[in-house]
N, C-alpha and C positions, 0 to 999 in steps of 0.2 A: 504494500500500499503506499503510494509515492506522495503521501498525504504529508504537510510541514506546516509548522508557526512557528511565528518568530513575535515576540511582544515584549513588553514593559509594563509592569501594575503595580499596586499599592505594597508588594511586599518586597520587590526590588529596585524600588526608586522612590525618591522623595517626591512631593507635591510640585515642588518647583521645577523636577526634572520630567514628571509627568507632565504637565502643561505645556510642555514644549514639544512634545512629539503628541499633542491632541491634533487630531484632523478634523478639519470644517466638511461639510458635505460634498466641495468643491474638489476639495485635495484627496477626499476618498475617490471620487471618482477617475480622478487623474491617476492617482496611485494604483487602481482597478487596472486600468486601461494599460500602463507603463509595465506593471509586472505579468500583467497576460503577456504581456509582448517578449519580455525578455525571459521570464524563468518558468510561467505558469501555462498549464493548459488549462484549468480554474482556478477563481480566486477568490477572496472573500475579506475584507477589515471590518473591524468594528473599532470604536472609539468612543470611550467615555471618559470621565473626570478620573475615575481611578485604572484605567488600562487603555492602552490602545495594540490592536494584535492584527498581524496579516497571517492569513490561512492561504494555502493553495495546493494543487497538485501539480507536482514537478513535472514539468515538459521533459518528454524522453530526448529531444535532441538535446536543450540546455544539459541533462545528464550525461550525454555522452561526451559532450564536449570539455569536460570538467573530471580531473583526472581521480578525485574522490569526493564521499559524499560530505563530509567537513569541507572539505574545498567551497562547493557549490552552495552547501548553507552557509558559509561565512560570505560568500557574494552578495546572496539576499540580503543578510544583516548589514554590510556595508550599505546595499542603498536603500533599508529602511530607514537606515540612521540617516545616509545622506539627503534623503529627500525631503527631511525639515531642515537640513544643515544643523544637526545637532552633534556633530562628532568633536566640538570643540568643548561640551559640557556634559557627555554622555560616557559613561565606561561601560564597556563589554559586558561586565557583571550586573550591570542593571538589566540586562535583555535576558531572555530565555528564549531555547528551542526546543522543539519537541517534534518527533515525527512519529510516522505509523499509530500504533496503537495507543500510544503517549497521548499526542495530538488529540485523538477523539476522544479520551477521556477529559483531558483538560476544557475541551468546550463543554462536555456535558457536565462536567463540575461548574465551571462559569453561568451554564445555562440555569442549573439546579440552584442557583443563589447561595453555594458554600464556599467559594472562589472569592465573594466579595469581601469589602473591608469591614459590612455587617453582614453577618451570617444571615441567611435569608432574604436579602434584597431582593424586594419586590420589584424593582424598575428594571433591572438587567436583562430580562426577557424580553421586554418591548422593545430594550435599544436593539438587542440582536434581532428581532423579529424586523424592525425597521431597516437596519444594515443588511438583512438580508434581502429586503425588498428591493432596496438600491441596489446591488449586485445583480439583480435579477433585471432589472431594468437596463442596466447597462451592459448586459449580455454576457456577463463573466464568470457565472456558474454554471456547468454541466452536470450529466446525470450523478459523477459522485458527488460534488459538492452541494447539490441539490440534496441530494438525499439524507447528507451529512447532516446538514443545516436544521431539514426537516425533523432529524432525528433527536436533535438538541431542543428543539422547540417542544417536542415529544416529550422529553424528560423534565424540562421548564413544568410544561402542564401536569403530566403525572404527580410531580413533588407539590404543586400547589393542592390537588385534589387528593391526593393519597395520603400526604403527611400534615403536620401544623406546621412545619419550618417557617414560613411565612406569615404565623399569626403572632399577634401582641408585639407591643411598640419594642423597640430597641434604642431610640433617640429621645431624647429630653423633649421637644419639639413635638413630635407623632403622639408619646407619651400621655403629653397633656392634651393634647386634642382627642385620643384615644379615650381617656376618661372623661373629658367633656361630652363625649358622642353617648357613653355609655349613662352617664348623669341626666340627659335630658332624651326624651323618646325620640323627638323631631328638633334637629340643631336649624332647623329651615323657619321656625318660628322665634329663634332665639337671636341675641344682638351681642356683640364680641367686642371688645374695646383691647387693642394690640397698643402696648406703650413698649417702644421700642423698636425700629425698622432695620437694624443690625442683621446677619445672618443667619442667627437663631432666629429672632423675630421674622423675616421672612419664611424661613423655613415652616413655622408655624400660622403663619397667615396663609401660607400656600396649602396646608394640610387642611386647616378651616374651611378656606374655598371648597378645595375638593370632597370635603364632608356636607357641603351644602349651608353653611351658616346662614341665616337671614339678613342679617346686615353685620360688615365690621367698620368697625372705627380704628383706625390708624394715628398714631400720634409719636412725634419723634423731636430731640432736639432740634437736628437739623431739618426744616418743613422739607426741602427740595428730596429728600431722601423718602421721608414718608409720601410726598407725591408721585413718586415713581412707583412705589410699590403700590400705592393704592389707584394709580392707573392701571396699572398690569394687571389687579386683581378686581379691580371695579369697587373700590373701597371708599370710604371718606376721610376726608382729612382733619382731625381735631390738632387745633394749637396746642403746644404741652403746657403753657404756662397756664389754660386754662380747662385742661383735661378733666378736672376733678369735676365739673358740673356736668357731665355726662354720665357718672357714676351711676346715679339714679334711674338710669334710663337702659343699663346693659343689664346681663345675666352673667357674662364672662368676662373674666378680667384674665389677660393672661401679659405679664411683663418682664422685660428681657432688657435691663438697659443698664449702663454702666455709671452706678453713682454710689460714695460715699455715705449718705444719707437714706433714711427711708423716704422714697417719693410718695408714700401714701402713708399714714399713722393710724392708729386703731378709734381714736376720736374721725377723723376722717372718715374713715369707713362706718362707723355708728351712726354717724348723721346721715351719711347718705342710705342707709338701711333704712334709719325712717320714712325719710322719703319715697323710698320704695315700698312702704308699708310693710315692710319684714319678709318680702319675698327672699328666698333662697338668692345669696350670689356666690358665686364659686369663683376663686381667685388663685393663679397657678404663677407663682414666683418661681421663675428659672434664670434670675440675674444671679449674677455674682461680684461681688459681696450681695447679701438679700434686698430686695427693693420694698418688702412691702414688712410693715411692723408683726412681728410673729404674733405680739398681743390681739391683733386679728382673729384669730382663730378662739377665743375665749366668748368671742359676740356668737349670739342665738343664730342663728340661718345664714352664717359665714363659714364658708367652705375652704379654707387655705391648705395648698400643697404646694412644698417648697422641694429644692432639690432632693432632699434627703428622701422624702416619701416617694417622688417620681423616679428616683435611683432604687428603691426597693421593686418599685415595679419591674423597672429594665431589669433589673438583676434573676427578679424569676421568668421572666421572660426569656433571656437568654440561654437560663438552663433548661427551659421547656424546650427550644428550639437545639440546643445540644442533645438532648434527650433523642429527638428526630433525626440524628446524623446517620444511626445504623439503617434506618428505613429508606434515607435518601441513598446512600450508597448501596444498599440492594438495587434499588431503581437503577441508578447508573450501571452497575453492572449486568442487570437483567439488559437493561437496551444497548450496551457496549455489545453484548452477545448477540442481539438480532443484528445490530450493523455490520458484527464480523460477519454472521451468516450471509447475509444479504451480499456482502463484497465478494465473500467466496463464489456465491454464486455467478456474480457478474465477472468473475474471473474465467471460471468454466466453463459457462454457456457458450462464451464466443468462441474459445477454443472447439469446443464440441461441435458447434454450427461449421465452422472452416474446416474441420476434419471430414465431417459428412459431404460438406460441398467438394472437397477434395476427390475422394472418392468417387462420388457422382459422375463431377466432370471426367474424370479417367474412366467410367463405366461407359457413361455416353458418347465418349472418343472413339473405345474402342469398338463398341457395338455400331456406331454409325460407318466405321471401316468395313465390316463385314456384313450389314444387314440384309445386302441387295443379293445375296448368295442363298438364302434362304425365302422361301416362300410367304406369303402374306401370315398362314396362320403359325408358323414357325417363326416370324419375326416377334410375334406378341408374346410369344412361349421363350424365346431368346430374351427380351425385355425383362419378363418376370421373373427368370432364375438368376439371372445376372443381378435386378434388384434384390432379392433375397441373399445372395450371396455376400453381396456389399452389407446387409443390415447385420448377417452372422457375424460377419468379420468386423463389425465394430460394436457389437453387443458389448463385449468384455471390455472393451476399452472405455466405453462410455460409461460405464457402470463404475467401474476403479477411479475415472478421472472425478466423478460425480462423489463418491464417498469418501475419499481423500485418505481411509484407514488410518485415521488419526494422525496424519501429518503435521508438522506445523506448517505456520504460513511459508518459510523459506524454503521447506522441503515440498510442498504443492506447486510452489512459482518453480523452481528446477525442475519440478516432472512439466509443468505445462510448458515451459521453456523448451525442455528437450523433444517434447512431440512437435511442437512448432517446428524446431530445428529440422527434423529427421524426416517431418514430409513437406518442408518447406513452405509451411503455411502462411508466413510473412511477405514471402515473394511472389508466390502464385497470384495473378490476377483472379481466378476462375475461384479463388477461396474466399477471396471478395463480394464474390456474387457477378464478375464480372467474365468475359469472355473475350 
């Protein structure tokens, strides 16, 4: 299996290195076509904030022009790095290269979400699907790569439906929103205030929007950042100096801001609660240091969660996800076997067909030379008898090629190569269905 992958991810390189190898959609297109022309008969590329990977089926012509596998693997690596002019800041230790079964296992692990920075990553499968579609549009995937990528997507879908790997929040922002969605039956009827439009605040706002929050108010010391986030998520900007005034109107407060002092004190929250007629108010303080006065938790109908309480939820969910790993690995192993069986049939099938075409060509050629010596009735008999002879001659070789007798991949390839060489199947035009 001449399948190969070269890549970089969160385990092999820091973010400042990974982001320099990140590929835009246009760059993916250009890399796909360049590599298809230089190295691969088929190829696929995926690029996210945590990984950039190039997969390909090594082209036989390119393979034959290079002395060793190590040589052409290094040539592909060099081109991969050079495509983004990354040689000056990237070391080869940052790269990983895998081939054959190891490459299959790697993509299956990625699609399953267990090779991600956060185990059980729910986004990676969609990213692979989008990049697969791009490769299809650019016509750089063929039979092998198409089946390979479909199998990877199937792994991811099975993991989602057959295990609990992707259930439960494992990030602070997601944990806060998940808890809010459990508290309220319908977030669509609720209002939320987000204090802080930094990275954590932005992620939290996106999760809230994804869960269908009824109304989202955003405030930040720098109004421009709040406006940018609000325009993206269709939120409402509130002046930082006056955000206290809308607390009586919201049901959820999520605060993630850098502040040495509490931005909300217990008395302020108590006053707001009176104005909202003591209906429950849920507050998630994910600021470091804390943004909300912890004494607010002593107020009736105020439910305050801080980093500690959210971290406990995250720890429990991580433990649950880790307990699912044996199931996930079982799915990966099963799908690897299925893919391997398909690949073996792909190898054997054309050889058997070429062998039968070769024998049939010889049979027809010899019958045609002598057929006029026989009567019409005898001509039909000659045609029937010679076909039976060919079928009997090919029966045992066909069965043996299909079964393989528990041969290794290398042994089976050697035997197929020997058969093709003995009968000249790669040289005979008729073996390809031509005369």
